[in-house]
C-alpha positions as a Markdown table, in Angstrom:
| # | Residue | x | y | z |
|---|---|---|---|---|
| 1 | Met | -12.8 | -5.2 | 3.9 |
| 2 | Lys | -11.0 | -8.5 | 2.9 |
| 3 | Asp | -8.1 | -9.6 | 5.0 |
| 4 | Asn | -5.5 | -11.2 | 2.6 |
| 5 | Phe | -2.6 | -10.0 | 4.7 |
| 6 | Ser | -2.6 | -11.6 | 8.1 |
| 7 | Ser | -0.8 | -14.7 | 6.9 |
| 8 | Gln | 3.0 | -14.1 | 6.3 |
| 9 | Ser | 2.8 | -10.6 | 7.8 |
| 10 | Asp | 6.5 | -10.8 | 8.5 |
| 11 | Leu | 7.1 | -11.0 | 4.7 |
| 12 | Tyr | 5.2 | -7.7 | 4.2 |
| 13 | Ala | 7.3 | -6.0 | 6.7 |
| 14 | Lys | 10.5 | -7.3 | 5.1 |
| 15 | Tyr | 9.8 | -7.2 | 1.4 |
| 16 | Arg | 7.2 | -4.6 | 0.5 |
| 17 | Pro | 8.8 | -1.4 | -1.0 |
| 18 | His | 8.9 | 1.9 | 0.9 |
| 19 | Tyr | 7.4 | 5.1 | -0.4 |
| 20 | Pro | 9.8 | 7.8 | -1.5 |
| 21 | Lys | 10.7 | 10.7 | 0.9 |
| 22 | Glu | 9.8 | 13.1 | -1.9 |
| 23 | Phe | 6.2 | 12.1 | -1.5 |
| 24 | Phe | 6.1 | 12.8 | 2.2 |
| 25 | Glu | 7.8 | 16.1 | 1.7 |
| 26 | Tyr | 5.1 | 17.0 | -0.8 |
| 27 | Leu | 2.3 | 15.9 | 1.6 |
| 28 | Glu | 3.8 | 18.0 | 4.3 |
| 29 | Ser | 3.8 | 21.0 | 2.0 |
| 30 | Val | 0.1 | 20.5 | 1.1 |
| 31 | Val | -1.5 | 19.7 | 4.4 |
| 32 | Lys | -3.0 | 22.7 | 6.1 |
| 33 | Asn | -2.7 | 21.6 | 9.8 |
| 34 | Lys | -0.2 | 19.2 | 11.3 |
| 35 | Asp | -1.9 | 18.2 | 14.5 |
| 36 | Ile | -3.6 | 14.7 | 14.1 |
| 37 | Ala | -3.4 | 12.2 | 11.3 |
| 38 | Trp | -5.1 | 8.8 | 10.7 |
| 39 | Asp | -3.3 | 6.1 | 8.7 |
| 40 | Cys | -6.0 | 3.7 | 7.7 |
| 41 | Gly | -5.1 | 0.2 | 6.7 |
| 42 | Thr | -1.6 | 0.8 | 8.1 |
| 43 | Gly | -0.3 | -2.7 | 7.8 |
| 44 | Asn | 3.2 | -2.7 | 9.4 |
| 45 | Gly | 3.0 | 1.0 | 10.0 |
| 46 | Gln | 5.4 | 2.0 | 7.2 |
| 47 | Val | 3.4 | 5.2 | 6.4 |
| 48 | Ala | 2.4 | 5.9 | 10.0 |
| 49 | Lys | 6.1 | 6.1 | 10.9 |
| 50 | Glu | 6.7 | 8.8 | 8.2 |
| 51 | Leu | 3.6 | 10.7 | 9.3 |
| 52 | Ser | 4.8 | 10.7 | 12.9 |
| 53 | Lys | 7.6 | 13.0 | 11.7 |
| 54 | Ile | 5.1 | 15.5 | 10.3 |
| 55 | Phe | 2.1 | 15.3 | 12.7 |
| 56 | Ser | 2.0 | 15.7 | 16.5 |
| 57 | Lys | -0.1 | 12.6 | 16.8 |
| 58 | Val | -0.8 | 9.7 | 14.5 |
| 59 | Tyr | -3.6 | 7.1 | 14.8 |
| 60 | Ala | -3.0 | 4.0 | 12.7 |
| 61 | Thr | -5.6 | 1.2 | 12.2 |
| 62 | Asp | -5.8 | -2.1 | 10.5 |
| 63 | Ile | -8.1 | -5.2 | 10.6 |
| 64 | Ser | -5.1 | -7.6 | 10.9 |
| 65 | Ala | -3.7 | -8.2 | 14.4 |
| 66 | Ser | -0.9 | -10.1 | 12.7 |
| 67 | Gln | 0.1 | -7.0 | 10.7 |
| 68 | Leu | -0.2 | -4.8 | 13.8 |
| 69 | Asn | 2.3 | -7.1 | 15.6 |
| 70 | Gln | 4.9 | -6.1 | 13.0 |
| 71 | Thr | 4.4 | -2.4 | 13.3 |
| 72 | Ile | 7.2 | 0.3 | 13.5 |
| 73 | Gln | 6.9 | 2.0 | 16.8 |
| 74 | Ala | 7.1 | 5.7 | 17.7 |
| 75 | Glu | 6.0 | 7.6 | 20.8 |
| 76 | Asn | 3.4 | 9.6 | 18.9 |
| 77 | Ile | 1.8 | 6.7 | 17.0 |
| 78 | Glu | -1.2 | 4.8 | 18.5 |
| 79 | Tyr | -2.1 | 1.6 | 16.7 |
| 80 | Ser | -5.5 | -0.1 | 17.0 |
| 81 | Leu | -7.4 | -3.0 | 15.5 |
| 82 | Gln | -10.3 | -1.4 | 13.7 |
| 83 | Pro | -12.1 | -1.7 | 10.4 |
| 84 | Ala | -11.8 | 1.3 | 8.0 |
| 85 | Glu | -15.5 | 1.6 | 7.7 |
| 86 | Lys | -16.5 | 1.8 | 11.4 |
| 87 | Thr | -14.1 | 3.3 | 14.0 |
| 88 | Asn | -14.4 | 4.5 | 17.5 |
| 89 | Phe | -12.9 | 7.9 | 16.6 |
| 90 | Ala | -14.6 | 11.1 | 17.5 |
| 91 | Glu | -16.1 | 13.4 | 14.9 |
| 92 | Asn | -14.1 | 16.2 | 13.3 |
| 93 | Arg | -10.9 | 14.6 | 14.6 |
| 94 | Phe | -8.3 | 14.5 | 11.8 |
| 95 | Asp | -6.2 | 17.0 | 9.8 |
| 96 | Cys | -5.1 | 14.3 | 7.4 |
| 97 | Ile | -6.2 | 10.8 | 6.4 |
| 98 | Thr | -3.9 | 8.4 | 4.5 |
| 99 | Ile | -4.6 | 5.0 | 2.9 |
| 100 | Ala | -1.6 | 3.2 | 1.5 |
| 101 | Gln | -2.1 | 0.3 | -0.9 |
| 102 | Ala | -5.4 | -0.6 | 0.9 |
| 103 | Ile | -8.3 | 1.6 | -0.3 |
| 104 | His | -9.2 | -0.8 | -3.2 |
| 105 | Trp | -10.2 | -3.4 | -0.5 |
| 106 | Phe | -12.6 | -1.0 | 1.3 |
| 107 | Asp | -16.4 | -0.6 | 1.0 |
| 108 | Phe | -16.1 | 2.9 | -0.6 |
| 109 | Asp | -19.4 | 4.2 | 0.5 |
| 110 | Leu | -19.1 | 3.2 | 4.1 |
| 111 | Phe | -15.4 | 4.3 | 4.3 |
| 112 | Tyr | -16.1 | 7.7 | 2.8 |
| 113 | Lys | -19.0 | 8.2 | 5.2 |
| 114 | Glu | -16.5 | 7.5 | 8.0 |
| 115 | Val | -14.0 | 9.9 | 6.5 |
| 116 | Met | -16.6 | 12.7 | 6.4 |
| 117 | Arg | -17.5 | 12.0 | 10.0 |
| 118 | Thr | -14.0 | 11.9 | 11.4 |
| 119 | Ala | -12.2 | 14.5 | 9.3 |
| 120 | Lys | -12.0 | 18.2 | 10.1 |
| 121 | Lys | -13.2 | 20.6 | 7.4 |
| 122 | Asn | -10.5 | 21.0 | 4.8 |
| 123 | Ala | -8.6 | 18.0 | 6.0 |
| 124 | Leu | -6.4 | 16.3 | 3.5 |
| 125 | Ile | -7.1 | 12.8 | 2.3 |
| 126 | Ala | -4.5 | 10.8 | 0.3 |
| 127 | Ala | -5.1 | 7.4 | -1.3 |
| 128 | Ile | -1.7 | 6.0 | -2.1 |
| 129 | Gly | -0.6 | 2.9 | -3.9 |
| 130 | Tyr | 1.9 | 1.5 | -6.4 |
| 131 | Gly | 1.6 | -0.3 | -9.7 |
| 132 | Arg | 3.3 | -3.3 | -11.1 |
| 133 | Ile | 7.1 | -3.7 | -10.6 |
| 134 | Gln | 9.3 | -2.6 | -13.4 |
| 135 | Ile | 12.9 | -3.7 | -13.8 |
| 136 | Ser | 14.0 | -4.2 | -17.5 |
| 137 | Glu | 12.2 | -5.0 | -20.7 |
| 138 | Asp | 13.2 | -8.7 | -20.8 |
| 139 | Leu | 12.6 | -9.3 | -17.1 |
| 140 | Asp | 9.3 | -7.3 | -17.1 |
| 141 | Arg | 8.0 | -9.5 | -19.9 |
| 142 | Ile | 8.6 | -12.6 | -17.7 |
| 143 | Ile | 7.0 | -11.0 | -14.7 |
| 144 | Asp | 4.0 | -9.9 | -16.7 |
| 145 | Asp | 3.5 | -13.4 | -18.1 |
| 146 | Phe | 3.6 | -14.7 | -14.5 |
| 147 | Tyr | 1.2 | -11.9 | -13.4 |
| 148 | Phe | -1.4 | -12.4 | -16.1 |
| 149 | Asn | -1.1 | -16.0 | -17.3 |
| 150 | Val | 0.2 | -18.0 | -14.3 |
| 151 | Ile | -1.6 | -16.4 | -11.4 |
| 152 | Gly | -4.0 | -14.1 | -13.3 |
| 153 | Asn | -7.1 | -16.0 | -12.4 |
| 154 | Phe | -6.3 | -15.9 | -8.7 |
| 155 | Trp | -6.3 | -12.1 | -8.2 |
| 156 | Asp | -9.2 | -10.7 | -6.3 |
| 157 | Lys | -11.5 | -8.6 | -8.4 |
| 158 | Glu | -10.4 | -5.5 | -6.4 |
| 159 | Arg | -7.0 | -5.8 | -8.0 |
| 160 | Lys | -8.4 | -4.1 | -11.1 |
| 161 | Tyr | -8.1 | -0.7 | -9.3 |
| 162 | Ile | -4.4 | -1.1 | -9.1 |
| 163 | Asp | -4.1 | -2.1 | -12.8 |
| 164 | Glu | -6.3 | 1.0 | -13.5 |
| 165 | His | -3.8 | 3.1 | -11.5 |
| 166 | Tyr | -6.5 | 4.1 | -9.0 |
| 167 | Lys | -8.1 | 6.3 | -11.7 |
| 168 | Thr | -11.4 | 4.4 | -11.4 |
| 169 | Ile | -11.7 | 4.6 | -7.6 |
| 170 | Pro | -14.6 | 6.9 | -6.6 |
| 171 | Phe | -13.1 | 10.0 | -4.9 |
| 172 | Pro | -15.8 | 12.4 | -3.7 |
| 173 | Phe | -13.5 | 15.1 | -2.5 |
| 174 | Lys | -12.0 | 18.4 | -3.8 |
| 175 | Glu | -9.3 | 16.7 | -5.7 |
| 176 | Ile | -6.0 | 18.4 | -6.4 |
| 177 | Lys | -3.5 | 17.7 | -9.2 |
| 178 | Thr | -0.3 | 16.1 | -7.9 |
| 179 | Pro | 3.2 | 15.5 | -9.2 |
| 180 | Glu | 4.3 | 12.1 | -10.3 |
| 181 | Phe | 6.4 | 10.0 | -8.0 |
| 182 | Arg | 8.2 | 6.7 | -8.3 |
| 183 | Ile | 9.4 | 4.2 | -5.8 |
| 184 | Glu | 13.0 | 3.2 | -6.8 |
| 185 | Cys | 15.3 | 0.8 | -5.0 |
| 186 | Asn | 18.0 | -1.8 | -5.7 |
| 187 | Trp | 16.9 | -5.4 | -5.0 |
| 188 | Asn | 18.7 | -8.7 | -5.2 |
| 189 | Glu | 17.2 | -12.0 | -6.2 |
| 190 | Glu | 16.0 | -12.9 | -2.7 |
| 191 | Gln | 14.2 | -9.5 | -2.3 |
| 192 | Leu | 12.4 | -9.9 | -5.6 |
| 193 | Ile | 11.3 | -13.4 | -4.8 |
| 194 | Gly | 10.2 | -12.3 | -1.3 |
| 195 | Tyr | 8.1 | -9.5 | -2.7 |
| 196 | Leu | 6.4 | -11.8 | -5.2 |
| 197 | Asn | 5.5 | -14.1 | -2.4 |
| 198 | Thr | 3.5 | -11.3 | -0.7 |
| 199 | Trp | 1.1 | -11.1 | -3.7 |
| 200 | Ser | -2.4 | -12.2 | -2.7 |
| 201 | Ala | -2.8 | -14.1 | -5.9 |
| 202 | Val | 0.3 | -16.2 | -5.1 |
| 203 | Lys | -1.3 | -17.1 | -1.8 |
| 204 | His | -4.6 | -18.0 | -3.4 |
| 205 | Phe | -2.8 | -20.1 | -6.1 |
| 206 | Thr | -0.8 | -21.9 | -3.4 |
| 207 | Lys | -3.8 | -22.7 | -1.3 |
| 208 | Leu | -5.7 | -24.2 | -4.2 |
| 209 | Asn | -2.8 | -26.1 | -5.9 |
| 210 | Gly | -0.6 | -26.9 | -2.9 |
| 211 | Arg | 2.6 | -25.5 | -4.4 |
| 212 | Tyr | 4.3 | -22.2 | -4.7 |
| 213 | Pro | 4.2 | -20.9 | -8.3 |
| 214 | Val | 7.1 | -18.5 | -7.6 |
| 215 | Ile | 9.5 | -21.4 | -7.3 |
| 216 | Glu | 8.9 | -22.3 | -10.9 |
| 217 | Phe | 9.2 | -18.6 | -11.9 |
| 218 | Gln | 12.5 | -18.3 | -10.1 |
| 219 | Ser | 14.4 | -20.5 | -12.5 |
| 220 | Leu | 13.4 | -18.1 | -15.3 |
| 221 | Met | 14.5 | -15.1 | -13.3 |
| 222 | Lys | 17.8 | -16.4 | -12.0 |
| 223 | Pro | 19.9 | -15.7 | -15.2 |
| 224 | Phe | 19.2 | -12.0 | -14.8 |
| 225 | Phe | 21.1 | -11.9 | -11.5 |
| 226 | Glu | 24.1 | -14.0 | -12.4 |
| 227 | Asn | 26.2 | -11.1 | -13.5 |
| 228 | Gln | 24.4 | -8.4 | -11.6 |
| 229 | Lys | 23.7 | -9.2 | -8.0 |
| 230 | Glu | 21.3 | -6.3 | -7.6 |
| 231 | Arg | 18.9 | -4.8 | -10.1 |
| 232 | Lys | 17.2 | -1.4 | -10.0 |
| 233 | Val | 13.5 | -1.8 | -9.6 |
| 234 | Ser | 10.8 | 0.8 | -9.7 |
| 235 | Phe | 7.1 | 1.3 | -9.2 |
| 236 | Gln | 4.8 | 4.0 | -10.3 |
| 237 | Leu | 3.2 | 5.7 | -7.3 |
| 238 | Leu | -0.6 | 5.8 | -7.6 |
| 239 | Leu | -2.0 | 8.9 | -5.9 |
| 240 | Arg | -5.3 | 10.6 | -5.4 |
| 241 | Met | -5.3 | 13.5 | -3.1 |
| 242 | Gly | -7.9 | 16.1 | -2.1 |
| 243 | Phe | -9.6 | 18.1 | 0.7 |
| 244 | Val | -12.6 | 17.1 | 2.7 |
| 245 | Thr | -15.2 | 19.9 | 2.2 |
C-alpha cells in the first residue's frame, strides 16, 4: 500500500468530509453481529469513531503513524500501526470490516486473503469512498479543469478506481444492493481550499514543481464566494458491501 497521507496529516483531520449518519444507520441495520469491527486504513479514525457507537470493540489500523497521531479517541477503539495486507489479528475475529477511501491503494489479492482469514463467517465487509466534489455547474467546471488538466498527470494510477466509482474494484464477496448516499455540507472558501490541498496529486505536483497549484486556482474560485460566504458541497458516496462466505 502506498502512503501518500503521512505528510500534512493535520489537513486530513481538518478538511476531509465526513460520511453521512444515514450510511452508518444503514450499516447498523445490515450487520448481523455487533461485537467486533475492524476499520482498515482508518486515517484519523473518522469511521472508527462512528463504528464505536455500533460495536462493542473496534480495531482500527493504518500504515501512517502521522495519521494515527490525529485519531479521534474512544474507550472501545484500539488503534495500531499495521498494513492492510498483513496484520497480527487472530483468525475468525471480526463481525464487520470497513475500508473508507483507502481500498484502491491496497494489494487486492493480499488484502482479501487477510479479510478471509480474520473475518467470521457471514461478516459484513464495506468498501466506502466518495467521488469528485460537486458544488455548482460553473464552479464544478473550473474544479474539473483543475482536476484533469492542471494536476491530471500527477494522480497515482490507483485514482482511476475513484473515477470509476469503485465499480471496477474486484469484490469476491456475496455482494448486496445498497441505497445511494451523498455527503452534503456547507463549506466556506478556506474549507474548499484546504480540502483541495489534501489531494495526493496536488502534493505530487508541488514536490516536482516547487509551487502550490491550488494558489493559482484560488483566484478563479474567489468570485464564487464574494456574495455567498458558504456554498453547499456534495459528494457521491461510493459503496460496495457484502458478506464473507
